[in-house]
LOKE-25759 format. One record per residue (C-alpha): x, y, z; residue in one letter. Coordinates in pm, 1 decimal, always signed. Each point is the difference from the previous one (the first is absolute). Layout:
+----------+----------+----------+------+
:        u :        v :        w : code :
+----------+----------+----------+------+
:        X :        Y :        Z :    A :
...
+----------+----------+----------+------+
This chain:
+----------+----------+----------+------+
:        u :        v :        w : code :
+----------+----------+----------+------+
:  +3340.1 :  +9855.3 :   -912.8 :    M :
:    +10.2 :   -317.4 :   +149.6 :    T :
:   +326.4 :   +106.7 :   +195.4 :    D :
:   -160.4 :   +320.0 :    +81.0 :    I :
:    -79.9 :    -37.8 :   +397.0 :    K :
:   -114.7 :   +360.8 :   +159.2 :    P :
:    -28.2 :    +92.4 :   +302.3 :    N :
:   -214.4 :   +323.3 :    -52.0 :    G :
:   -272.4 :    -66.3 :   -324.0 :    K :
:   -295.2 :   +178.1 :   -187.7 :    I :
:   -237.4 :   -237.6 :   -191.4 :    S :
:   -314.9 :   +163.9 :   -215.0 :    I :
:   -271.6 :    -55.2 :   -260.1 :    T :
:   -166.8 :   +272.9 :   -152.4 :    F :
:   -353.4 :    -72.3 :   -125.9 :    R :
:   -284.2 :   +166.5 :   -158.2 :    R :
:   -352.3 :     +4.3 :   +155.5 :    R :
:   -291.0 :    +25.2 :   -166.6 :    S :
:   -106.1 :   +359.1 :    +34.4 :    D :
:   +340.4 :   +106.1 :   -132.0 :    G :
:   +209.8 :    +61.0 :   +278.9 :    R :
:   +293.5 :   -186.8 :    +49.5 :    T :
:    +86.4 :   -210.1 :   +365.4 :    Y :
:   +331.3 :   -196.5 :   +151.7 :    M :
:   -209.5 :   -350.4 :    -66.2 :    A :
:   +293.3 :   -186.7 :   +218.4 :    K :
:   +232.9 :   +176.1 :   +208.3 :    Q :
:   +286.0 :   -114.0 :   +218.6 :    Y :
:   +254.9 :   +134.6 :   +197.7 :    Y :
:   +301.5 :    -65.2 :   +264.6 :    K :
:   +168.3 :   +249.7 :   +116.4 :    L :
:   +267.6 :   +239.7 :    +26.0 :    P :
:   -256.5 :    +70.2 :   -356.1 :    L :
:   -296.5 :    +92.7 :    +34.2 :    Q :
:   -291.9 :   +106.2 :   -218.2 :    V :
:   -309.7 :   +216.2 :    +34.5 :    M :
:   -321.8 :    -10.5 :   -115.8 :    K :
:    -98.0 :   +158.0 :   -336.1 :    P :
:   -116.5 :   +352.8 :    -10.5 :    H :
:   -184.4 :   +166.0 :   -311.7 :    Y :
:   +103.1 :   +308.8 :   -133.3 :    Y :
:    -93.2 :    -28.1 :   -345.1 :    D :
:   -342.0 :    -20.2 :    -81.7 :    E :
:    +50.9 :   -327.5 :   -264.6 :    D :
:    +33.7 :   -268.9 :   +302.1 :    G :
:   +360.6 :    +19.3 :     +7.9 :    T :
:   +176.0 :   -152.8 :   +303.1 :    A :
:   +291.9 :   +196.6 :   +172.1 :    F :
:   +162.8 :   -219.8 :   +225.8 :    V :
:   +326.9 :    +99.5 :   +261.2 :    Y :
:   +265.0 :   -223.1 :    +58.6 :    S :
:   +127.0 :    +64.1 :   +376.8 :    L :
:   +339.1 :    -54.1 :   +196.9 :    N :
:    -82.9 :    -16.7 :   +355.8 :    P :
:   +339.8 :    -16.7 :   +125.5 :    A :
:    +58.7 :   +250.4 :   -219.8 :    G :
:   +303.7 :    -78.1 :   -226.6 :    G :
:   +181.3 :   -265.9 :   -116.9 :    I :
:   +266.3 :   -222.3 :   +147.4 :    L :
:   +303.3 :   -197.6 :    -46.7 :    Q :
:   -208.0 :   -395.9 :    -63.1 :    H :
:   -278.8 :   +105.3 :    -56.1 :    D :
:   -147.6 :   -189.3 :   -320.6 :    R :
:   -354.7 :   +160.3 :   -102.3 :    L :
:   -256.7 :   -144.9 :   -286.8 :    L :
:   -278.3 :   +164.5 :   -153.8 :    T :
:   -190.2 :   -147.4 :   -243.0 :    E :
:   -293.2 :   +172.0 :   -161.3 :    I :
:   -273.0 :   -165.0 :   -252.9 :    V :
:   -229.3 :   +276.5 :   -165.7 :    S :
:   -248.6 :   -182.3 :   -197.5 :    E :
:   -199.2 :    +49.1 :   -336.2 :    A :
:   -216.4 :   +322.4 :    +22.9 :    G :
:   +125.5 :   +124.7 :   +340.8 :    T :
:   +202.6 :   +403.2 :    +71.2 :    D :
:   +265.1 :    -18.7 :   +284.4 :    A :
:   +241.2 :   +246.0 :   +128.1 :    V :
:   +231.9 :   -173.1 :   +233.6 :    F :
:   +260.2 :   +254.7 :   +162.2 :    T :
:   +217.9 :    +72.8 :   +366.7 :    T :
:   -107.1 :   +326.6 :   +229.3 :    P :
:   +364.9 :   +100.9 :    -25.9 :    G :
:   +356.2 :   -101.3 :    -81.5 :    N :
:   +147.7 :   -360.8 :   +108.8 :    S :
:   +289.0 :    +72.2 :   +206.1 :    K :
:   +247.2 :   -274.1 :    -27.1 :    F :
:   +240.2 :    +34.3 :   +330.3 :    Y :
:   +372.8 :    -79.7 :    +62.2 :    R :
:    +29.6 :   -348.4 :    -32.9 :    M :
:   +375.6 :   -133.4 :   +162.8 :    D :
:    -16.9 :   -374.6 :    -87.1 :    D :
:   -260.8 :    -68.4 :   -239.8 :    G :
:   -204.6 :   +182.0 :   -305.8 :    C :
:   -386.6 :    -16.6 :    -43.8 :    A :
:   -196.7 :   -159.7 :   -290.8 :    R :
:   -329.9 :   +127.2 :   -159.5 :    I :
:   -190.0 :   -224.0 :   -215.2 :    W :
:   -248.2 :   +193.6 :   -223.1 :    N :
:   -283.1 :   -226.6 :   -193.4 :    R :
:   -265.3 :   +140.9 :   -227.5 :    I :
:   -258.8 :   -136.9 :   -227.6 :    S :
:   -251.7 :   +206.3 :   -180.7 :    V :
:   -258.2 :   -215.6 :   -220.7 :    H :
:   -120.3 :    +98.8 :   -297.3 :    S :
:   -274.1 :   +317.5 :    +21.6 :    G :
:   +158.1 :    +49.0 :   +351.4 :    G :
:   +193.3 :   +360.7 :   +145.0 :    V :
:   +306.2 :    -26.1 :   +242.3 :    L :
:   +124.5 :   +378.2 :    +99.6 :    E :
:   +315.4 :   -140.0 :   +221.7 :    Y :
:   +117.5 :   +323.8 :    +91.7 :    L :
:   +202.3 :    -62.8 :   +344.0 :    P :
:   +191.6 :   +327.8 :   +144.9 :    E :
:   +411.4 :     -4.7 :    -58.1 :    H :
:   +258.4 :   -170.4 :   +162.3 :    N :
:   +212.2 :   +159.2 :   +242.1 :    V :
:   +316.2 :   -291.2 :   +100.2 :    P :
:   +193.5 :   +173.5 :   +315.4 :    F :
:   +406.5 :    -50.5 :    +44.2 :    A :
:   +123.2 :   -372.3 :    -26.5 :    D :
:   -343.1 :   -129.4 :   -114.9 :    S :
:     +0.6 :   -287.4 :   -307.7 :    T :
:   -319.2 :    -89.5 :   -115.5 :    V :
:   -115.9 :   -214.2 :   -296.9 :    Y :
:   -330.5 :    +99.6 :   -146.8 :    Q :
:   -176.3 :   -236.3 :   -292.3 :    E :
:   -309.0 :   +138.9 :   -195.5 :    N :
:   -188.7 :   -255.1 :   -169.5 :    E :
:   -352.5 :   +107.3 :   -227.1 :    F :
:   -162.8 :   -278.1 :   -215.8 :    R :
:   -273.8 :   +177.2 :   -194.0 :    L :
:   -245.0 :   -127.4 :   -239.0 :    G :
:    -69.7 :   +157.1 :   -325.3 :    K :
:   -240.0 :   +274.5 :    +74.7 :    G :
:    +83.0 :    +73.1 :   +349.3 :    A :
:   +160.2 :   +371.3 :    +89.1 :    V :
:   +271.5 :    +50.6 :   +258.1 :    L :
:   +164.6 :   +312.9 :    +78.6 :    F :
:   +280.4 :    -81.3 :   +282.2 :    A :
:   +258.4 :   +210.2 :   +115.5 :    S :
:   +329.9 :    -44.6 :   +179.4 :    D :
:   +224.0 :   +237.6 :   +146.1 :    M :
:   +309.0 :    +36.9 :   +248.4 :    V :
:   +229.3 :   +293.8 :   +136.7 :    T :
:   +344.3 :    +39.4 :    +92.2 :    S :
:   -127.1 :    -69.0 :   +388.8 :    G :
:    -24.5 :   +238.9 :   +276.5 :    R :
:   +130.8 :   +331.9 :   -159.0 :    A :
:   -115.4 :   +170.6 :   +302.0 :    A :
:   +255.5 :   -196.9 :   +209.0 :    N :
:   +321.6 :    +28.7 :   -225.0 :    G :
:   -107.9 :   -334.0 :    -94.1 :    E :
:    +29.7 :     -5.0 :   -373.7 :    V :
:    +82.0 :   -329.6 :   -183.6 :    F :
:   +134.1 :   -120.3 :   +319.3 :    R :
:   -192.4 :   -351.5 :    -55.9 :    Y :
:   +161.1 :   -312.2 :    -68.0 :    N :
:   -207.8 :   -118.6 :   -317.2 :    L :
:   -344.1 :    +83.9 :   -129.7 :    Y :
:   -101.8 :   -193.2 :   -250.7 :    S :
:   -365.3 :    -47.1 :   -186.2 :    S :
:    -89.7 :   -245.8 :   -289.7 :    K :
:   -302.6 :   +100.9 :   -171.5 :    T :
:   -208.8 :   -282.2 :   -266.2 :    K :
:   -280.1 :    +61.2 :   -138.3 :    I :
:   -169.0 :   -310.3 :   -213.3 :    Y :
:   -282.4 :    -41.1 :   -239.7 :    V :
:   -238.4 :   -307.1 :    -89.4 :    D :
:   +349.4 :   -129.8 :   +168.7 :    D :
:   +243.9 :   +156.8 :   -200.3 :    E :
:   +259.6 :   +178.7 :   +165.8 :    L :
:     -5.5 :   +362.2 :   -211.3 :    I :
:   +224.9 :   +204.3 :   +255.5 :    L :
:   +264.0 :    -82.5 :   +210.3 :    Y :
:   +143.4 :   +305.3 :   +200.9 :    D :
:   +315.9 :    -71.7 :   +244.8 :    N :
:    +99.1 :   +331.4 :   +237.4 :    C :
:   +307.4 :   -122.1 :   +234.1 :    R :
:   +133.0 :   +301.7 :   +142.0 :    M :
:   +346.0 :    -83.2 :   +215.3 :    E :
:   +147.5 :   +382.4 :   +113.7 :    P :
:   +317.3 :   -163.1 :   +121.7 :    A :
:    +96.4 :   -148.1 :   -375.6 :    L :
:   -116.7 :   +287.8 :   -197.7 :    E :
:    -67.1 :   +364.2 :    +38.9 :    D :
:   -344.6 :    -28.7 :    -72.9 :    L :
:    -43.5 :   +428.6 :    -85.6 :    R :
:   +168.4 :    -30.8 :   -265.7 :    R :
:    -68.6 :   +117.8 :   -360.2 :    R :
:   -166.7 :   -286.7 :   -178.2 :    G :
:   -157.3 :   -135.3 :   +302.6 :    L :
:   -175.1 :   +221.2 :   +213.7 :    M :
:   +171.5 :   +351.8 :   -148.5 :    D :
:    +13.4 :   +130.5 :   +340.3 :    G :
:   -281.3 :   -101.2 :   +178.3 :    R :
:    -89.1 :   -177.4 :   +247.8 :    K :
:   -373.8 :   -155.0 :    -37.3 :    S :
:   -150.8 :   -227.8 :   -286.4 :    N :
:   -264.9 :   -121.8 :    -90.1 :    G :
:   -241.7 :   -251.1 :   -261.4 :    S :
:   -322.8 :    +29.9 :   -136.4 :    M :
:   -163.8 :   -278.8 :   -178.1 :    Y :
:   -285.0 :    +17.8 :   -146.0 :    V :
:   -212.4 :   -292.2 :   -227.5 :    Y :
:   -317.0 :    +64.4 :   -187.4 :    A :
:   -106.4 :   -116.2 :   -350.1 :    E :
:    -70.6 :   +283.9 :   -237.0 :    A :
:   +157.1 :   +249.9 :   +197.8 :    M :
:    +77.4 :   +343.3 :   -186.3 :    D :
:   +354.1 :    -19.6 :   -102.0 :    P :
:     -9.3 :   +392.9 :    +69.9 :    E :
:    -37.6 :    -91.8 :   +341.2 :    L :
:   +400.7 :    -15.4 :    +26.1 :    K :
:    +49.1 :   +360.7 :   -157.3 :    E :
:   -230.4 :   +127.0 :   +229.7 :    R :
:   +221.3 :   -142.1 :   +308.4 :    I :
:   +302.7 :   +125.0 :   -166.1 :    N :
:   -108.4 :   +322.5 :    +48.5 :    G :
:    -18.9 :    -32.8 :   +376.3 :    L :
:   +378.1 :    -17.0 :    +12.2 :    S :
:   +176.4 :   +344.6 :   +142.9 :    S :
:   +268.2 :    +44.3 :   +244.1 :    E :
:   -109.0 :   -109.4 :   +324.4 :    P :
:    -67.7 :   -362.9 :   -159.6 :    V :
:   +117.3 :   -137.6 :   -336.9 :    K :
:   -242.1 :   -194.3 :   -167.7 :    L :
:    -39.0 :   -252.8 :   -303.9 :    A :
:   -250.4 :   -176.2 :   -118.1 :    A :
:     +3.9 :   -310.5 :   -282.5 :    G :
:   -155.0 :   -286.9 :   -132.9 :    N :
:   +143.1 :   -359.5 :    +44.0 :    I :
:   -351.0 :   -135.9 :   -192.2 :    T :
:   -276.4 :   +218.2 :   -142.1 :    P :
:   -180.6 :    -75.1 :   +363.6 :    D :
:   +249.2 :     -5.8 :   +195.8 :    L :
:   +185.5 :   +339.4 :    +76.7 :    M :
:   +297.5 :    +67.8 :   +285.3 :    V :
:    +68.6 :   +324.0 :   +143.1 :    A :
:   +328.8 :    +92.3 :   +204.7 :    R :
:    +10.4 :   +287.2 :   +244.2 :    F :
:   +286.8 :   +139.6 :   +161.8 :    L :
:    +62.0 :   +238.2 :   +202.1 :    G :
:   +120.5 :   +162.9 :   +383.2 :    D :
:   -312.8 :   +101.3 :   +171.1 :    G :
:   -210.2 :   -259.0 :   +123.9 :    I :
:   -224.9 :   +240.2 :     -5.0 :    M :
:     +4.6 :    +76.8 :   -380.5 :    D :
:    +24.2 :   -365.1 :    -45.4 :    M :
:   -307.6 :    -68.8 :   +159.5 :    V :
:   -222.7 :   +299.8 :   -179.4 :    R :
:   +109.2 :   -107.4 :   -413.9 :    V :
:    -77.3 :   -328.7 :   +121.5 :    T :
:   -361.2 :    +75.2 :    +74.1 :    H :
:     -4.9 :   +226.6 :   -321.1 :    E :
:   +132.0 :   -301.0 :   -189.6 :    V :
:   -260.4 :   -190.2 :   +155.4 :    W :
:   -292.7 :   +213.7 :    -75.3 :    D :
:   +119.3 :    +37.8 :   -388.3 :    L :
:     -9.6 :   -407.0 :     -8.9 :    C :
:   -328.7 :    +17.8 :   +207.2 :    R :
:   -147.7 :   +183.6 :   -217.1 :    R :
:    +69.3 :    -60.2 :   -315.8 :    S :
:     -7.5 :   -404.6 :    +57.2 :    I :
:   -284.6 :    +49.3 :   +288.4 :    L :
:   -206.2 :   +330.8 :    -81.5 :    G :
:    +32.3 :    +90.2 :   +352.1 :    K :
:   +269.9 :   +250.8 :   +212.6 :    P :
:   +213.3 :   -135.6 :   +247.2 :    A :
:    -66.6 :    +28.9 :   +358.1 :    V :
:   +179.1 :   +101.0 :   +335.8 :    R :
:    +96.2 :   -278.5 :   +137.6 :    L :
:   +190.5 :    +90.4 :   +309.4 :    R :
:   +115.2 :   +343.6 :   +208.1 :    K :
:   +301.1 :   +190.8 :    -86.4 :    E :
:   +322.5 :    -79.1 :   +147.3 :    F :
:   +365.7 :   +196.8 :    +42.4 :    S :
:   +298.0 :   -132.5 :   -189.9 :    D :
:   +170.2 :   -283.6 :   +138.7 :    V :
+----------+----------+----------+------+
């Protein structure tokens, strides 16, 4: 962390009020990142917070850091109003760091919209989640092949996304997704099986229903292939492969709904307007 010098930053601490509502006890942002005040769609005081990028997309040489701390007893959803676009990068790259801490007894649903790497873009993303025993985390990470409507299918230079999950400072998961279209056929069998979009959802909760993964696997279909499994009894990972991003978004929402109902006892809510395939 000491070598990170972001030119855009969000820093948030979620805390619970005496009336049960979660609020941002601390917040800071530096453009080109921005954070909106919380909205409350659930009756239990869950804070829904949207992160914005007024620049419209991410440029070469952007260094963006998001730090979130969810204290005990909090319920928060952190998301974005739309996808993240990585513009053409002729002589540089973009780097994104997401550092998330959820204390025991806290609930955080980290659900940014999908990433869209444009032609000739180079992106390095690192997600780090540090959880206390007894915390609850839902986290998603999804990427498309690019602007398919413009003929930009796997024309980016590099998309790298690393995800680490710690529980009580013990590393229990390390995912390393590195995609370089120039070096290999990303759609080959055994990698993406002819599909153009992929994603993951990570779910951590104590006493997770062991049948939850089977209900999620029941959502798999031809438009979106889906497989969920437990890394530990408390950590489940669901993988997605699809073509049309609308189908991917729909199935991701259905997975979120199943997890929310099973673990939190409430349904998923609509986070944003519908949009067309990219």
